[in-house]
N, C-alpha and C positions, 0 to 999 in steps of 0.2 A: 375858730371859724367865725367869720363875719356874716351876720344875718342878711345884710344888703347884698353881699356876694352870693350867698345861697339863693336868695330870691331871684337874682338875675339869672343864675344858671338854670333854675327851675322854670322860670318864665321863658327863657330862650328855648329850652327843651320842648316845652308845651307848644310854643309858637312853631317850632319845626314840625311837630306832630300835626298841628292844624293845617299845615301846607301839603301834607301827604294825600295821595289819592287812595283812601281807605277801601274803596270798592274794588280796587285791583289787588288787594292784599288777600292772603290765604285765610280760610276758616273764620273764626270768631273775630278776627281783627276788622272785618268789614263793617262791623257795627260800632266802631270806636266812638265814644269811650265805653259804651255798654259792653260789659263782660270782659274787658281787657285789663282790669285793674292789677291782677297779679303779674302778668307778663310785662306790662308797661312799668310797673314799680320795679321789677327786676332790671329792666333795661335802664331806667333812670338811675337806679342805684349804681350800676356799672359806670354810667356816664359821670355821675358825681364823684365816684371814687377816683376815676381817671383825672378829675379836676383837682384832686388833693383833699377832698372832703372825706373824712374818716368817721368811724363809729356810726354807721348807717344801720338802722334796725328795720327789717322787714316785718310788718305787723299784718295779721289777718284775723278776721273775726266773722261771726255769724250773727245775723240780726235776731234779737230776742222775739220780735214780732212775727217774723216770717221764717223761722228756723232753716229754711232751705236756701236763703239768700246769703251769700258770703261776700266779703269785700276785703281788699288789701290796700295798704298804703305804706309809706316810709315814715319813720320818726328819726329826727336828727337833732341832737342837743335840746330835746324837749319840744321841738316843733313838729307838728304833723304836716307831712308833705303828701298831699292827695291830689294828683293831677287828673284823676278820672272822676272826681266828685260830681262833676256836672252831668253825670249819667242819672243822677237822682233828681226827681222833680223838685224837692225842697232845697236844692243847692242854689243859692243866689249869689255866689261868689264868681265873678267873671274870671275865666281862665284864658290867658292869652296864648 
């Protein structure tokens, strides 16, 4: 797997998400990216798998500070792929 190729697939996927009208979506999706990490990670994993990227690991965890807050992301070849990280105030990575 080529990291440049992986970045392009992930960036293109997030770009497509940014163009959606989230207010017309059902349920919790209306607040994208807030609260959508698990579902969006699943959808992204399926997309990447169809692009030929294998050994995708779905990871989820609970914050030690806030025990009630959970989050999910993907890990691929040692890289963390978190396209909903911008739901957190301390995220300063631009997601296209």
